[in-house]
N, C-alpha and C positions, 0 to 999 in steps of 0.2 A: 303370647309369643314375644320374645325379646327382639329388639331391633337395634343394631349398632348405630351410634350417633356421636359426632365429635363434641358438640358443645351446645349450651343454651346461654343466652345473654339477654340482659335487660338494662334499660337506661331511662331515667326520668329527670325532668326539669322541675325544680321546686317552685314555691310561690314567688320567689324573687327571680327576675329574669336572668338567665345565665347561671343560676346556682344549681349545681348537680347534687341532688339529695341522695340518689341511689344509683349505684353502678355495680351490678353483680354478673358474674359469669360462672358457669358450671361446665366442667369438661368430663367427657366419658371416653377418653382416648383408649383406655384399656378395659372398658366394661361395656355394658349394654344399657339401653333405655327402654322402658316399657310404656304401654299405653297410659297407665295410671300416672306416670311421671310427666308425660307430655301434656295430658289434660290438666293435671294439677298446676303445672308451670304456666300454661297459657291462660288458664281461667282464674288464677288467684287474684285477689283484690290488690290494687296498686297501693304502694306505701303512702303514708301521709307525713307531712312535715311535723316539726316539734309543736307547732300550734294547732295541729289536727287538720290542716287544710290539705286537700288532694293535690296532686301534681298538676302543673299546667300542661304538660305534654309528657308522653312516655312511649317507649318502644320495647317490645318483648318478642324475642325470636328464638326459634329452634333451628339450628344449623346442622346440615348433614351433607356428607360427601356422596355424590352420585357419579361414579366412575365408569360403570358398565353402560355401554351404548344401548339405548332402547330397552332398558330393563326396568321393571316395576321397582320403585325405589323405597316404598314403605309397606309394612305389613298391613293387611286389611283391617285389623282391629285398630291400629294406630290411625289409619286414614279415617276410619269411622269416628274416632275420638276427635281428630282435628276438625272434621266437618261439623261436629256437634259444637265445638268451641267457637268456630268461625260463624256458625249460624246458617250453614248451607243445608238445604234439604237432603235427606239421606237417600231419596229415590233417584238422585241425579249423580252421575259419575263425573263431577266437575274436576276431580283431582286425579283420575285414574290414567289419563293419557300421559305416557312417560315423558316423551320429548317432542311434541308436535310443533313447538316454536310459535305458539299463539299467545296473544294478549287479549284480555277481556275483563269485564267487570260484571259482577252479579250482586243482586240485592239479597242480603241475608233475611232470615225469617222475621227479624225485627226491623227491617228496612235499612240497616246500615250497609255501606258499600264494602264489597270484598273484591280486591284487585288480584288478578291472576296473570302472571307472566310465566309462560312455559318456555323452557329452554330448547335449543336445537340439539341435534345428535352430534355435537362435538364438545370438546373439553374446555372451550373458552367461554361458553355461555353459562348463564345462571338462571335457575328457576326461583321465582319469588311469589308467594301466595300470602296475602295479609288482609286482615280486616281492620277497617278504620272506624273507631267509635267516635262519632261526631260530638257526642255529649261530653265525654271525658277527654277527648283529644289524645287517645291512646291507640297505638298501632300494635296489632298482635298477628303473628304468622310464622312462617318458616321459610328457610332458604336452602336450596339444593345447588351445590357448586361442583364444577369439574376440577381437573388437575391444574389448569392454567390460571384460574382466579381462586385463591385460597380463602378459607373462612377467616384467617387472620387478617388478610387485607381488608375484607369487608367490615369486620368488627372494629379494626383499627380506625378505619375512616369514620364509622359511626361514632366511636368514642370521641374523635376529634371534632366532628362537625355537628353532632346533634344538639349541643348547647346553643349553637348559633342558628341552626336550621331545624327547629322542632316541628317538622312537617312530615306527614305520612308518606309523601312521594320523595322524600330524601333517599330512601332505600333504593328504588329503581334508578334514581339519578346517580348514586354512587356506583351501582353495578354497571351502568352504561359507560361511565367514565373509566372504570377499571378495565372493562372489556375493550374499550377504544384504545387505551394505552397498550394493552396486550396485543391488539390487532396491529397497531403501528410497529411494535417490536417484531411481530411476525413478518410483516411486509419488508422491513429493513433486512431481516435475516434472509428472506427470499431474494431480495435485490442483490445482496452481497454474494450469495452463492451463485446467482445467475451471472453476475459480473465476473466471478471466478471462471465460470464455464466459458464466457465470451472471451476472456483473456487467453484461455488455452486453445480455443478454436481460431482466434485471431480475426473474428468477424464481429465488429462492433464499432461504435463511434470513437472509442478510446483505445482499442487494441488493433494495431496496424499489422502485426505479424503473429502467427501462432507460436505458442511456446515450443521451443526447439527441444527441450528436455522434458517431455511429458512423462509424469509418473503414472498416469492413468490412461487407459485405452479409450478409444472413441465409444466403445460399447458401454464402458463404465460411466462415461459422461452422459450417454443417452439414458441410462437407468437413473442417474442423478436428476436429469431434467424431468423424467417421469414422476419421480418423487416430489419435485418442486411443483409440478402441475397439480398433483393431488393436494399438497399443502395449500397452494394458492386458491384452489377451489373451495376448501373449507373456510379460509380467511375471507374470501370474497362473499361467500354465503352468509357468514357471520356479520359482515359489514351491513348487508341489506337487512338482516334481522334486527341489528341494533338501531338502524334508521327507523324501522317500524316501531321498535320499542320506544325510541325517543319521541317520535311523532305521537304515539299513544299517550305518553307521559305529559307532553305539552297540552294535548287535548284535555286530559283529566285535570291539569292545573287550571285551565279555563273554566271547567265545569265544577270545580270544587265548591263554589258557593251554593250550588244546587243541593248539595248533600247536607247542609246545615239548616237547622230549624228557623233561624232568624239571621238577618243581615248583620246585626250587632255581634252575634256570636262568631260569624264568619270573619268579620273584620278583626276581632280579637285574635282568632286563631291565625289569620293571615299575617298579622303583625308579628306574632310569636314565631311563626315558621319561615318568615322572610320569603314569602311566595314570589315576590318580584325578582329578587336576586336568584332564587332557585330556578325560576323560569329562564333567566339569562344564562345560567349554567347549562341548562338543558339545550337551549338554543345554540350555545357555543359548541357543546359536544356534538350536536347534530351537524353543525357546519364542519366540524373536524371529520366526522364520519363521511360526509359528502366529499371532502377533499381526499379521503382515503380511496374513494371510488375512482379517482383519477389514476391510481396505481394500476388500473385495469390494463394499461399499456404493457405491463409486465407479461401479460398473456401473449401479446403479439411478439414480444422479444423472445419468449420461450419457444413459441412456434417457429420463429425464424431460426433459432439455434437448433431446434429439432431438425428442421430441413437441412441446415448446414451439416449437422452431424451425420444425417442419413447419406448426404452426398459424399462426405469424407469417408464414411464406412464403405460406400460403393466404390470410391476410387481405390481405397485400400484393398478391397476384395479384387478389383480388376488388376491391380499390381501383383497381387498374389497369384491370380490366374495366369498372368503373363510369365511370372517366374516358374510356375508349374509347367507351362507350355514350353519354356526354354529348357527346363530339365528333361521334359519328355523328348524334345528334339535332340538333346545330347545323348540320351539313351538310345534314340533311334539311330544316331550316327554310329554309336558303338555296335549296335546290332548289324548295321551295314558292313562294318569292318569284319565282324565275325562271319557274315554271309560271304564276303569276298574271299576271305581265307578258306572257308569251306569249299567255295567254288574252285579256288586255285588247286586244292589237293584232290578234288573230286575225280578228274579224268584219270590221274595216275592210279588212284585207289581202285577206280572202276576196272581199269585194264588189268591191274595186278590180280584182282579177284576173278575177273572173267577168264583170263587165259592161264592163270597160275604159272606165269613165266618164271623158270628157274634162273634168276639173274646172277646168283652167287653160288659157288660150290665151296663150301667151307671145309670139305674133306680133302681138297687139293693139297699135294705135298709142298707146293711153293706158292707164295703170296701173289705172284704174277699170274697164276693159273686160277685164282679164286673167281675172277670175273668171267661170266659165261660168254660164249662166242656170239650170242644174240642180244647182248646188252645194248648195243647200238640201235637195234630195232625198237627196243622199248622207248628210247628217247626220240626216235624218229616219229613214233606215233603220238607219244604223250605231249611233246612240245607243241606241235600244230593244233592238237585237240584242245589243249589248255588255252592257247591263244584264241582259238575260235570261241570257246565257251566264255572267256573273259570279255572278248569283244562283244558277244551277244548280250552279256549282262550289262556292260557299260552302255551300249546303245539303248538298252531298255531303260536304264536309270536316267540317261539324258532325255529320252523321249518323255518319260513320266514327269521329270522336273519342268520341262517346257509346258506340258499340259497344266501343271499346277500353277505356273506363273500366269498363263493365259486366264485360268479360272479366277485367280486373285485379282487380275486387272479388270475382268468383267464385273466382279463383285464390287470393287471400289467404284467403278463407273456407275453401276446401278445405285449405289448408296448416294453418290453425289447428285444424280438426277432426282432422287426422292427428296433430298434436302432442299434442292432448288425449287 
């Protein structure tokens, strides 16, 4: 079965220190790579110099992108071939865990060390699995990278540094340095976006007043803070993982002498690989990662802004509720006017309907005779009855408003007593 793979690369140092005798890369950007190709690439004999001498140090890698979270990254047949080349027993699933974020070392069937750095479930980390042949001083393995650290960055650093650091642990050192730089960039981005939110809310050490012309609502800022929280969680988790990776690399630098057959051979390899300077690099990047841990204060700032936004949203909702209440009060006043008008005309309508009084005679020959003789009786009854009804309604409204005022005063008094 075919498996997509970006590239394979190798680099060797010749018999003269610093002389690069071989540097080859093979890309598969538009094709596929098969088990036979992987096995042949990783297990082929190293090149020799013009005088037939083997290289003093070498590095041969298969590099592949692993973009899907917690997804098995290689075909089973290719994994089987890689384990065979690395010298791992076939009855152990050393390479099957997709992204557990573990570091370890195994002894191959011939006793050579196999270093395993498994990546976490985020795109900044990198998996490295490689075998170090202490007899030939050649490192062989593969690299799985995410979106944030590209294979071009890794291979470019190897091309520039391997002639000066022909050490098997150069590869994890480069990876930790690249990931640390990516982490710092991510933390700066989070800080800048958080400062932008603080400027809009007006609650920070450098923002004294909120932005008067906000183009985003508080709900949008709250969603932005939620996204920043998730981003920061991934970054913070990766910082701790890289610290573990750096500590493991430092430990293996100290133990490297135990993997060689003789102290003389170890001193020769140590001189070629610049072990002391490589250790200083790892210690420096470890210190850098520990400094990145101090960015944990961003979490408190985000939580403070989250609380501020929730309070502002609550105040905004309260203002909206007050506006709705005022609108309801205006509608209620309009309904009162309608009710008063209805009450005003109710007595007259009632009497006209009840008695069917003929107030006008439209068949009269003269206009002066149109009004009936009992028209005055209508007004004599309607006017007092209307005043009586309106007085009763007005008294009821006054009484009800007094009761409401007393209830409001009691409620305010109870609230003050509870706060005290």
